[in-house]
C-alpha positions as CSV (number, residue, x, y, z in Angstrom):
1,D,87.8,89.3,84.2
2,P,87.0,92.2,86.5
3,R,89.1,90.7,89.3
4,L,92.2,91.5,87.2
5,L,91.4,95.2,87.3
6,E,92.8,95.4,90.8
7,R,95.8,93.1,90.2
8,M,97.2,94.4,87.0
9,V,100.7,96.0,87.5
10,I,102.2,98.1,84.7
11,A,106.0,98.4,84.8
12,L,107.6,101.2,82.9
13,N,111.3,100.4,82.4
14,K,114.1,102.7,81.4
15,V,113.0,105.7,83.5
16,D,116.7,106.7,83.7
17,L,116.4,107.7,80.0
18,V,113.4,110.0,80.5
19,H,113.9,113.6,79.5
20,P,116.1,115.5,80.4
21,G,118.2,112.4,81.0
22,D,120.3,114.0,83.7
23,W,120.5,111.0,86.1
24,H,122.8,111.6,89.1
25,P,125.3,108.7,88.7
26,S,127.0,109.1,92.0
27,A,123.6,108.9,93.9
28,N,122.1,106.6,91.3
29,L,118.9,108.7,91.4
30,P,117.0,110.9,88.9
31,S,117.5,114.6,89.1
32,D,114.6,116.6,90.6
33,E,113.6,117.7,87.1
34,Q,113.8,114.2,85.7
35,E,111.7,112.9,88.5
36,I,109.0,115.4,87.6
37,Y,109.0,114.0,84.0
38,I,109.0,110.4,85.2
39,N,106.0,111.1,87.4
40,G,104.3,112.8,84.4
41,R,105.0,109.8,82.2
42,I,103.5,107.5,84.8
43,K,100.4,109.8,85.1
44,D,100.1,109.8,81.3
45,V,100.1,106.0,81.1
46,E,97.6,105.8,83.9
47,N,95.3,108.2,82.1
48,K,95.5,106.1,78.9
49,I,94.8,102.9,80.8
50,R,91.8,104.5,82.4
51,E,90.4,105.5,79.0
52,V,90.2,101.8,78.2
53,L,89.7,100.4,81.7
54,P,87.9,103.1,83.7
55,N,87.6,100.8,86.8
56,W,91.3,99.8,86.8
57,L,92.7,99.8,90.3
58,G,96.2,98.5,89.5
59,K,99.5,100.2,89.9
60,I,102.2,101.6,87.7
61,V,105.8,101.4,88.7
62,G,108.5,103.4,86.9
63,Y,111.9,101.6,87.3
64,S,115.2,101.2,85.6
65,A,116.7,97.7,85.3
66,N,120.1,99.0,84.3
67,K,120.3,101.4,87.3
68,R,118.5,98.9,89.6
69,Y,116.2,101.8,90.5
70,Q,112.8,101.0,92.1
71,L,113.2,97.2,91.8
72,P,112.0,96.6,95.4
73,Q,108.9,98.7,94.7
74,L,108.2,96.8,91.5
75,F,108.6,93.5,93.3
76,D,106.3,94.6,96.2
77,S,103.6,95.7,93.7
78,M,103.9,92.3,92.0
79,I,103.5,90.5,95.4
80,D,100.5,92.7,96.3
81,S,98.8,91.8,93.0
82,V,98.9,88.0,93.7
83,P,96.2,86.4,95.8
84,T,97.4,86.2,99.5
85,E,97.5,82.4,99.5
86,R,99.8,82.4,96.5
87,Q,102.2,85.3,97.5
88,W,104.7,82.9,99.1
89,I,105.4,81.5,95.6
90,V,106.4,84.9,94.2
91,A,108.3,85.8,97.4
92,S,110.3,82.6,97.4
93,R,111.7,83.6,94.0
94,K,112.9,87.1,95.1
95,S,116.4,87.9,93.9
96,L,117.0,91.5,93.2
97,A,120.1,93.3,92.1
98,D,121.3,95.7,94.7
99,F,120.6,99.4,94.0
100,L,123.2,100.5,96.5
101,E,126.0,98.8,94.6
102,L,125.8,101.6,92.0
103,V,125.8,104.4,94.6
104,D,129.1,106.2,95.3
105,P,130.3,104.7,98.6
106,Q,131.2,108.2,99.9
107,L,127.4,108.9,99.9
108,L,126.5,105.9,102.0
109,P,126.6,105.8,105.8
110,P,129.4,103.9,107.3
111,D,128.7,100.3,108.2
Protein backbone atom coordinates (compact mmCIF):
# COMPACT_ATOMS: atom_id res chain seq x y z
CA ASP A 1 0.00 0.00 0.00
CA PRO A 2 1.78 3.17 -1.16
CA ARG A 3 -0.02 5.24 1.50
CA LEU A 4 2.03 3.47 4.14
CA LEU A 5 5.28 4.82 2.69
CA GLU A 6 4.65 8.20 4.28
CA ARG A 7 3.32 6.81 7.57
CA MET A 8 5.92 4.23 8.47
CA VAL A 9 7.92 5.12 11.60
CA ILE A 10 11.07 3.15 12.38
CA ALA A 11 12.12 3.24 16.04
CA LEU A 12 15.73 2.41 16.94
CA ASN A 13 15.92 1.53 20.62
CA LYS A 14 19.02 1.31 22.85
CA VAL A 15 20.84 4.31 21.35
CA ASP A 16 22.46 4.73 24.77
CA LEU A 17 24.51 1.62 23.94
CA VAL A 18 25.81 2.88 20.58
CA HIS A 19 29.61 3.10 20.32
CA PRO A 20 31.48 4.60 22.12
CA GLY A 21 28.87 4.08 24.84
CA ASP A 22 29.95 7.14 26.82
CA TRP A 23 26.52 8.38 27.83
CA HIS A 24 26.57 11.37 30.19
CA PRO A 25 24.62 9.97 33.16
CA SER A 26 24.29 13.28 35.02
CA ALA A 27 22.75 15.04 32.00
CA ASN A 28 21.12 11.85 30.67
CA LEU A 29 22.39 12.64 27.18
CA PRO A 30 24.77 11.05 24.69
CA SER A 31 28.27 12.48 24.42
CA ASP A 32 29.01 14.55 21.32
CA GLU A 33 30.93 11.64 19.81
CA GLN A 34 28.19 9.16 20.65
CA GLU A 35 25.60 11.44 19.06
CA ILE A 36 27.62 11.42 15.83
CA TYR A 37 27.50 7.60 15.82
CA ILE A 38 23.78 7.57 16.67
CA ASN A 39 23.05 9.87 13.73
CA GLY A 40 25.26 7.70 11.53
CA ARG A 41 23.33 4.60 12.56
CA ILE A 42 20.03 6.33 11.77
CA LYS A 43 21.35 7.37 8.35
CA ASP A 44 22.57 3.81 7.69
CA VAL A 45 19.13 2.36 8.49
CA GLU A 46 17.50 5.04 6.32
CA ASN A 47 19.76 4.12 3.39
CA LYS A 48 18.93 0.42 3.78
CA ILE A 49 15.21 1.14 3.86
CA ARG A 50 15.48 3.29 0.75
CA GLU A 51 17.22 0.43 -1.09
CA VAL A 52 14.04 -1.61 -0.66
CA LEU A 53 11.48 1.23 -0.56
CA PRO A 54 12.93 4.10 -2.65
CA ASN A 55 9.79 6.22 -2.22
CA TRP A 56 9.69 5.85 1.56
CA LEU A 57 8.83 9.15 3.27
CA GLY A 58 8.60 7.91 6.84
CA LYS A 59 10.76 8.81 9.80
CA ILE A 60 13.41 7.12 11.92
CA VAL A 61 13.68 7.98 15.59
CA GLY A 62 16.61 6.87 17.71
CA TYR A 63 15.62 6.55 21.35
CA SER A 64 16.44 4.81 24.60
CA ALA A 65 13.63 3.33 26.66
CA ASN A 66 15.93 2.79 29.66
CA LYS A 67 17.16 6.38 29.61
CA ARG A 68 13.76 7.76 28.54
CA TYR A 69 15.65 9.60 25.80
CA GLN A 70 13.70 10.92 22.78
CA LEU A 71 10.39 9.38 23.91
CA PRO A 72 8.39 12.56 23.17
CA GLN A 73 9.94 12.71 19.68
CA LEU A 74 9.04 9.07 19.08
CA PHE A 75 5.48 9.64 20.27
CA ASP A 76 5.13 12.78 18.10
CA SER A 77 6.32 10.83 15.06
CA MET A 78 3.77 8.13 15.80
CA ILE A 79 1.00 10.72 16.13
CA ASP A 80 2.05 12.33 12.83
CA SER A 81 1.90 8.97 11.07
CA VAL A 82 -1.74 8.38 11.99
CA PRO A 83 -4.49 9.91 9.83
CA THR A 84 -5.61 13.25 11.30
CA GLU A 85 -9.10 12.03 12.14
CA ARG A 86 -7.62 9.18 14.22
CA GLN A 87 -4.82 11.06 16.03
CA TRP A 88 -6.98 11.66 19.08
CA ILE A 89 -7.03 7.92 19.75
CA VAL A 90 -3.24 7.71 19.96
CA ALA A 91 -2.96 11.01 21.84
CA SER A 92 -5.47 9.87 24.46
CA ARG A 93 -3.14 6.99 25.37
CA LYS A 94 -0.06 9.17 25.88
CA SER A 95 1.78 8.24 29.06
CA LEU A 96 5.52 8.79 28.84
CA ALA A 97 8.22 8.22 31.42
CA ASP A 98 9.83 11.52 32.38
CA PHE A 99 13.31 12.00 30.90
CA LEU A 100 14.13 14.70 33.46
CA GLU A 101 13.71 12.30 36.40
CA LEU A 102 17.06 10.78 35.37
CA VAL A 103 18.89 14.13 35.08
CA ASP A 104 21.03 15.35 37.98
CA PRO A 105 18.81 17.92 39.77
CA GLN A 106 21.78 20.31 40.00
CA LEU A 107 21.71 20.61 36.20
CA LEU A 108 18.04 21.61 36.10
CA PRO A 109 16.80 25.18 36.47
CA PRO A 110 15.14 25.97 39.79
CA ASP A 111 11.37 25.58 39.91
